[in-house]
N, C-alpha and C positions, 0 to 999 in steps of 0.2 A: 504493500500500500504506500501511496505517496504521502509524505508527511507535510503538514501545513504549519509552519512555525510563524508566529507573529513576530514582528520586529521587537527587539529587546526593550526599546523605549516604551512601547505600548504595554508590554507585560508589567514593567516597573510602574507605569502610571496606574494601571488597573489595581495593583497591590496598594499603592499609595491612596487611591480614591476609596478603596474598601476600608482601609484604616480610618480615613477621614470621616466616612459615614458612620463608623463605630465610635467616633470621637476619641480615637486613640491618636492624638495629635503628634506625639513624639515619633511613633512609627510612621505615620503619614508623612511627616517632614523628611524622615530618613529616606524612605522610598521615593518620595517626590523629588528630592535632590538627586537621587541616582538617575531617575528618568530625565531630569533636566540636564544632567551631565552627559547623557547620551545624545541629547538634542537641545542645546542651549537656546535655540531660536524658536522653540515650540511654545506658542502662546498659552496653550492649555496647561502645559507643565508649569510655566511661569505663574499662571493664575492660581493653580493649586498650592504651590509653595508659598505664595504671598498670602493666600487665605488662611493656610494652616499657621503661618507665623503670627497672623493677626489673632487667631483663636488662642494661641499659646500665650500671647502677651495680654490677653483679656480685652482687647479692643473689640468694639461692636462690629 
């Protein structure tokens, strides 16, 4: 069977988003930054990392 592998950045983002939804912000930030390092120009990755940092700082 032919394998279908998603790009690593998408897998890392999915992990980060899952942690964010569970409000596990330290893990969301860790995985979000890994996704961002794979593709620093990805707006979705940038937004997730920014939002998680806001949550961790207590900002609304």
